[in-house]
C-alpha positions in Angstrom: 2.4 -1.8 -7.9 0.8 0.3 -5.2 0.2 3.8 -6.4 -1.7 6.9 -5.2 -2.9 9.7 -7.4 -3.7 12.9 -5.6 -5.8 15.6 -7.3 -7.9 18.6 -6.5 -5.2 21.1 -5.5 -5.1 24.6 -6.9 -5.2 28.3 -6.1 -7.9 29.5 -3.8 -8.6 32.7 -1.9 -8.6 32.9 1.9 -11.8 31.6 3.2 -12.4 29.4 0.2 -12.7 25.6 0.0 -11.0 22.8 -1.9 -11.5 19.0 -1.8 -8.5 16.9 -2.4 -8.8 13.3 -3.6 -6.4 10.4 -3.2 -7.2 7.5 -5.6 -5.4 4.2 -5.0 -4.4 1.7 -7.7 -2.8 -1.6 -7.4 -4.2 -2.3 -4.0 -7.5 -2.1 -2.0 -7.7 0.8 0.5 -10.1 -1.2 2.6 -7.3 -2.7 4.7 -5.3 0.5 5.2 -5.3 3.5 7.5 -4.8 6.6 5.4 -3.3 9.9 6.3 -2.9 13.4 4.8 0.3 15.3 5.3 1.6 18.6 4.0 4.9 20.4 3.5 5.3 24.1 3.0 8.4 25.6 1.4 11.3 25.6 3.9 9.3 23.7 6.5 9.2 20.1 7.6 6.4 17.8 6.6 3.5 17.9 9.0 0.5 15.7 9.8 -2.9 17.0 8.8 -5.5 14.2 9.3 -5.9 10.5 9.3 -8.8 8.0 8.9 -8.7 4.5 10.4 -9.8 1.3 8.8 -13.0 1.9 10.8 -14.0 5.0 8.7 -15.8 6.7 11.6 -12.5 7.1 13.5 -10.6 10.1 12.4 -7.9 12.3 13.9 -6.8 15.9 13.0 -4.0 18.2 13.7 -5.1 21.1 15.9 -4.3 23.6 13.2 -7.0 22.1 10.9 -9.6 20.8 13.4 -13.0 22.1 12.6 -12.0 23.2 9.1 -10.9 20.0 7.4 -12.7 16.7 7.1 -11.1 13.4 6.0 -13.3 10.7 4.6 -13.0 7.5 2.7 -15.0 5.8 0.0 -13.8 2.2 -0.2 -16.1 1.4 -3.1 -14.3 4.1 -5.1 -10.9 3.2 -3.5 -10.5 6.9 -2.7 -9.8 9.1 0.3 -10.8 12.7 0.4 -9.8 15.8 2.3 -12.4 18.5 2.4 -10.8 21.8 3.3 -13.0 24.8 4.3 -12.1 28.3 5.5 -8.7 28.0 4.0 -5.9 30.3 5.3 -2.7 31.4 3.7 -0.8 29.2 6.2 -2.5 26.2 4.7 -0.4 26.7 1.5 1.7 23.6 1.0 2.1 20.4 -1.1 -0.4 17.9 0.3 0.4 14.2 0.3 -1.7 11.1 1.1 -0.1 8.1 2.7 -1.2 4.6 3.7 -0.3 1.9 6.1 -1.7 -1.6 6.1 -3.8 -2.2 9.2 -2.7 -5.0 11.5 -5.2 -7.3 13.1 -6.8 -5.5 16.1 -5.7 -2.0 15.0 -8.9 -1.1 13.2 -9.3 2.2 15.0 -5.6 3.2 14.5 -5.0 6.7 13.1 -1.3 7.2 12.9 0.0 10.8 12.9 3.7 10.2 12.3 4.9 10.1 8.8 7.3 7.3 9.8 4.4 5.0 10.4 3.3 5.1 6.8 5.0 3.1 4.0 3.1 4.2 0.9 3.1 7.8 -0.3 1.5 9.7 -3.2 3.3 12.4 -5.2 1.5 15.3 -3.8 -0.8 18.1 -5.0 -0.1 21.8 -4.5 -2.6 23.9 -2.6 -2.0 27.7 -2.6 -4.2 30.0 -0.6 -3.7 33.6 -1.6 -5.7 36.7 -2.5 
């Protein structure tokens, strides 16, 4: 059974940093594009970042560009989201998601949640003084 376990969330002051981890079990991340999404209370889920099967290809939402970094370690079957200079508006539940890469789509970084078919349970990030 395909499963994700997200970790690393917590309470941090504005300007602080957190690193989220998304560990996969039951499948190998090598053949998947991975995305991070977030959902704040009363708001719709929004795209944060994605990394392609080709790990050097990444894509970010404008709101996090320059502050967040997505990366993958296929040897550890884990994807990370390094979050720096956190702001109160970054407060949300963060989810990782995966979609199996089709032949020829090795640089694909989907940004719509509808394109992903495997989701984690989420980890809470709260940015507050």
